[in-house]
C-alpha positions, 0 to 999 in steps of 0.5 A: 557531488550533491544529491538532487533536491526532491520536490514532490510539489514539482510535477516533473519530480520523480518523487511523485511516482513514489508517493503514488506508489506508497499512497495507493490503497493496495500498496498500503494494504500489501505493505501492512499485510507483509509487515506481519511476515512473508506471505504467498500470493494466495495468502496475500489475496485472502488478507487483502480482501477485495483485491483482484488477482490482476491488481495484486500482481501489478502492486507486487511488481511495482513494490518489488521494482521500487525495492520495497518487497522481495520475491523468493521462488522455491524450486519445488512442485508445485512452485512456491513463491513468497513475498516479504518486505525488504529491509527498506520496505520495513522502514515504510511499514512504520509510517503506514502503520501510523496512518492505519491506526489514525484511520481506525481511531478517527472513523467515528468522527469521519462518519459523523462528518460525512453524515453531517455533510450529506444531510446538508446536500440537496437531493439531485433531481 
C-alpha cells in the first residue's frame, strides 16, 4: 500500500494543520525553549515572555497531541510536571533553530525595509 501524497497547497490536506502548529509563534518559541532541555510549566512561562497561561496550556497540549513533546508527571507534593521534546520533536528543533537564527541575523535589514516602506505611506486621515 502506498503512502498518500501530502500537499499543503490543497486546502483539504491535513498537513496544513501541521504547518499551522509548527508555524505558530508560541509553538516555535516553546520548541526552541525545550530544545535546551526539559522545563516545568512555570519555567516555560518565564522563558517564553508574553505567553498567557491559557495560550501556553493550549500550545503544550497541541504539541503533545502531535507527538512533538512529552509530559511527565511526578507523584510528589506539590505535583511536578516536566515537558520535554520527544525524539520526533527534537528533529523539528533543527529547522526552527535555523529560522530563529535567520530572523536574528536579518532584523537590521527588516527594520530598514519597514522604515523605508513606512516613510512612503501617506498618513491616514
